[in-house]
Chimera marker file (.cmm) of the C-alpha trace (Angstrom):
<marker_set name="trace">
<marker id="1" x="136.820" y="92.780" z="84.733" r="1" g="1" b="0" radius="0.5"/>
<marker id="2" x="136.165" y="95.341" z="87.432" r="1" g="1" b="0" radius="0.5"/>
<marker id="3" x="134.736" y="94.083" z="90.692" r="1" g="1" b="0" radius="0.5"/>
<marker id="4" x="133.027" y="95.601" z="93.701" r="1" g="1" b="0" radius="0.5"/>
<marker id="5" x="133.428" y="94.211" z="97.205" r="1" g="1" b="0" radius="0.5"/>
<marker id="6" x="130.368" y="93.180" z="99.178" r="1" g="1" b="0" radius="0.5"/>
<marker id="7" x="130.262" y="92.312" z="102.824" r="1" g="1" b="0" radius="0.5"/>
<marker id="8" x="127.405" y="89.911" z="103.448" r="1" g="1" b="0" radius="0.5"/>
<marker id="9" x="126.136" y="87.991" z="106.435" r="1" g="1" b="0" radius="0.5"/>
<marker id="10" x="124.409" y="84.617" z="106.209" r="1" g="1" b="0" radius="0.5"/>
<marker id="11" x="123.444" y="81.994" z="108.733" r="1" g="1" b="0" radius="0.5"/>
<marker id="12" x="125.958" y="79.275" z="109.556" r="1" g="1" b="0" radius="0.5"/>
<marker id="13" x="123.629" y="76.743" z="107.903" r="1" g="1" b="0" radius="0.5"/>
<marker id="14" x="123.625" y="78.619" z="104.593" r="1" g="1" b="0" radius="0.5"/>
<marker id="15" x="127.389" y="79.097" z="104.785" r="1" g="1" b="0" radius="0.5"/>
<marker id="16" x="127.989" y="75.398" z="105.307" r="1" g="1" b="0" radius="0.5"/>
<marker id="17" x="125.498" y="74.364" z="102.616" r="1" g="1" b="0" radius="0.5"/>
<marker id="18" x="127.003" y="76.668" z="99.996" r="1" g="1" b="0" radius="0.5"/>
<marker id="19" x="130.564" y="75.671" z="100.804" r="1" g="1" b="0" radius="0.5"/>
<marker id="20" x="129.660" y="71.966" z="100.684" r="1" g="1" b="0" radius="0.5"/>
<marker id="21" x="127.890" y="72.503" z="97.345" r="1" g="1" b="0" radius="0.5"/>
<marker id="22" x="130.896" y="74.311" z="95.873" r="1" g="1" b="0" radius="0.5"/>
<marker id="23" x="133.248" y="71.601" z="97.147" r="1" g="1" b="0" radius="0.5"/>
<marker id="24" x="131.038" y="68.870" z="95.664" r="1" g="1" b="0" radius="0.5"/>
<marker id="25" x="131.258" y="70.622" z="92.290" r="1" g="1" b="0" radius="0.5"/>
<marker id="26" x="135.032" y="70.295" z="92.424" r="1" g="1" b="0" radius="0.5"/>
<marker id="27" x="135.499" y="73.833" z="93.662" r="1" g="1" b="0" radius="0.5"/>
<marker id="28" x="136.875" y="75.366" z="96.769" r="1" g="1" b="0" radius="0.5"/>
<marker id="29" x="139.456" y="77.534" z="95.083" r="1" g="1" b="0" radius="0.5"/>
<marker id="30" x="139.849" y="81.254" z="95.589" r="1" g="1" b="0" radius="0.5"/>
<marker id="31" x="136.998" y="83.140" z="93.950" r="1" g="1" b="0" radius="0.5"/>
<marker id="32" x="134.572" y="80.209" z="93.795" r="1" g="1" b="0" radius="0.5"/>
<marker id="33" x="132.275" y="81.677" z="96.448" r="1" g="1" b="0" radius="0.5"/>
<marker id="34" x="132.177" y="85.026" z="94.636" r="1" g="1" b="0" radius="0.5"/>
<marker id="35" x="131.379" y="83.313" z="91.333" r="1" g="1" b="0" radius="0.5"/>
<marker id="36" x="128.626" y="81.287" z="93.014" r="1" g="1" b="0" radius="0.5"/>
<marker id="37" x="127.053" y="84.410" z="94.522" r="1" g="1" b="0" radius="0.5"/>
<marker id="38" x="127.259" y="86.362" z="91.258" r="1" g="1" b="0" radius="0.5"/>
<marker id="39" x="125.634" y="83.513" z="89.314" r="1" g="1" b="0" radius="0.5"/>
<marker id="40" x="122.885" y="83.150" z="91.942" r="1" g="1" b="0" radius="0.5"/>
<marker id="41" x="122.139" y="86.883" z="91.950" r="1" g="1" b="0" radius="0.5"/>
<marker id="42" x="122.014" y="87.018" z="88.144" r="1" g="1" b="0" radius="0.5"/>
<marker id="43" x="119.615" y="84.038" z="88.071" r="1" g="1" b="0" radius="0.5"/>
<marker id="44" x="117.430" y="85.628" z="90.750" r="1" g="1" b="0" radius="0.5"/>
<marker id="45" x="117.241" y="88.947" z="88.903" r="1" g="1" b="0" radius="0.5"/>
<marker id="46" x="116.457" y="87.198" z="85.610" r="1" g="1" b="0" radius="0.5"/>
<marker id="47" x="113.651" y="85.161" z="87.205" r="1" g="1" b="0" radius="0.5"/>
<marker id="48" x="112.132" y="88.305" z="88.712" r="1" g="1" b="0" radius="0.5"/>
<marker id="49" x="112.332" y="90.143" z="85.380" r="1" g="1" b="0" radius="0.5"/>
<marker id="50" x="110.555" y="87.254" z="83.653" r="1" g="1" b="0" radius="0.5"/>
<marker id="51" x="107.834" y="87.245" z="86.319" r="1" g="1" b="0" radius="0.5"/>
<marker id="52" x="107.342" y="91.000" z="85.950" r="1" g="1" b="0" radius="0.5"/>
<marker id="53" x="107.146" y="90.702" z="82.158" r="1" g="1" b="0" radius="0.5"/>
<marker id="54" x="104.529" y="87.948" z="82.445" r="1" g="1" b="0" radius="0.5"/>
<marker id="55" x="102.430" y="90.076" z="84.792" r="1" g="1" b="0" radius="0.5"/>
<marker id="56" x="102.748" y="93.108" z="82.517" r="1" g="1" b="0" radius="0.5"/>
<marker id="57" x="101.682" y="91.201" z="79.411" r="1" g="1" b="0" radius="0.5"/>
<marker id="58" x="98.867" y="89.324" z="81.150" r="1" g="1" b="0" radius="0.5"/>
<marker id="59" x="97.181" y="92.457" z="82.447" r="1" g="1" b="0" radius="0.5"/>
<link id1="1" id2="2" r="1" g="1" b="0" radius="0.2"/>
<link id1="2" id2="3" r="1" g="1" b="0" radius="0.2"/>
<link id1="3" id2="4" r="1" g="1" b="0" radius="0.2"/>
<link id1="4" id2="5" r="1" g="1" b="0" radius="0.2"/>
<link id1="5" id2="6" r="1" g="1" b="0" radius="0.2"/>
<link id1="6" id2="7" r="1" g="1" b="0" radius="0.2"/>
<link id1="7" id2="8" r="1" g="1" b="0" radius="0.2"/>
<link id1="8" id2="9" r="1" g="1" b="0" radius="0.2"/>
<link id1="9" id2="10" r="1" g="1" b="0" radius="0.2"/>
<link id1="10" id2="11" r="1" g="1" b="0" radius="0.2"/>
<link id1="11" id2="12" r="1" g="1" b="0" radius="0.2"/>
<link id1="12" id2="13" r="1" g="1" b="0" radius="0.2"/>
<link id1="13" id2="14" r="1" g="1" b="0" radius="0.2"/>
<link id1="14" id2="15" r="1" g="1" b="0" radius="0.2"/>
<link id1="15" id2="16" r="1" g="1" b="0" radius="0.2"/>
<link id1="16" id2="17" r="1" g="1" b="0" radius="0.2"/>
<link id1="17" id2="18" r="1" g="1" b="0" radius="0.2"/>
<link id1="18" id2="19" r="1" g="1" b="0" radius="0.2"/>
<link id1="19" id2="20" r="1" g="1" b="0" radius="0.2"/>
<link id1="20" id2="21" r="1" g="1" b="0" radius="0.2"/>
<link id1="21" id2="22" r="1" g="1" b="0" radius="0.2"/>
<link id1="22" id2="23" r="1" g="1" b="0" radius="0.2"/>
<link id1="23" id2="24" r="1" g="1" b="0" radius="0.2"/>
<link id1="24" id2="25" r="1" g="1" b="0" radius="0.2"/>
<link id1="25" id2="26" r="1" g="1" b="0" radius="0.2"/>
<link id1="26" id2="27" r="1" g="1" b="0" radius="0.2"/>
<link id1="27" id2="28" r="1" g="1" b="0" radius="0.2"/>
<link id1="28" id2="29" r="1" g="1" b="0" radius="0.2"/>
<link id1="29" id2="30" r="1" g="1" b="0" radius="0.2"/>
<link id1="30" id2="31" r="1" g="1" b="0" radius="0.2"/>
<link id1="31" id2="32" r="1" g="1" b="0" radius="0.2"/>
<link id1="32" id2="33" r="1" g="1" b="0" radius="0.2"/>
<link id1="33" id2="34" r="1" g="1" b="0" radius="0.2"/>
<link id1="34" id2="35" r="1" g="1" b="0" radius="0.2"/>
<link id1="35" id2="36" r="1" g="1" b="0" radius="0.2"/>
<link id1="36" id2="37" r="1" g="1" b="0" radius="0.2"/>
<link id1="37" id2="38" r="1" g="1" b="0" radius="0.2"/>
<link id1="38" id2="39" r="1" g="1" b="0" radius="0.2"/>
<link id1="39" id2="40" r="1" g="1" b="0" radius="0.2"/>
<link id1="40" id2="41" r="1" g="1" b="0" radius="0.2"/>
<link id1="41" id2="42" r="1" g="1" b="0" radius="0.2"/>
<link id1="42" id2="43" r="1" g="1" b="0" radius="0.2"/>
<link id1="43" id2="44" r="1" g="1" b="0" radius="0.2"/>
<link id1="44" id2="45" r="1" g="1" b="0" radius="0.2"/>
<link id1="45" id2="46" r="1" g="1" b="0" radius="0.2"/>
<link id1="46" id2="47" r="1" g="1" b="0" radius="0.2"/>
<link id1="47" id2="48" r="1" g="1" b="0" radius="0.2"/>
<link id1="48" id2="49" r="1" g="1" b="0" radius="0.2"/>
<link id1="49" id2="50" r="1" g="1" b="0" radius="0.2"/>
<link id1="50" id2="51" r="1" g="1" b="0" radius="0.2"/>
<link id1="51" id2="52" r="1" g="1" b="0" radius="0.2"/>
<link id1="52" id2="53" r="1" g="1" b="0" radius="0.2"/>
<link id1="53" id2="54" r="1" g="1" b="0" radius="0.2"/>
<link id1="54" id2="55" r="1" g="1" b="0" radius="0.2"/>
<link id1="55" id2="56" r="1" g="1" b="0" radius="0.2"/>
<link id1="56" id2="57" r="1" g="1" b="0" radius="0.2"/>
<link id1="57" id2="58" r="1" g="1" b="0" radius="0.2"/>
<link id1="58" id2="59" r="1" g="1" b="0" radius="0.2"/>
</marker_set>
């Protein structure tokens, strides 16, 4: 799978929360943060697409 590098900046609180969440899931290995971010972005985009479809069909 091809990948693209992102440089992102988040608050220390978000950083700590995400890392603690990943660790609690048994993670913490190389690539876990990238997988978490990719899954979160995909879920966000899907939710927005569903919302847009609902608005389009309701109007």
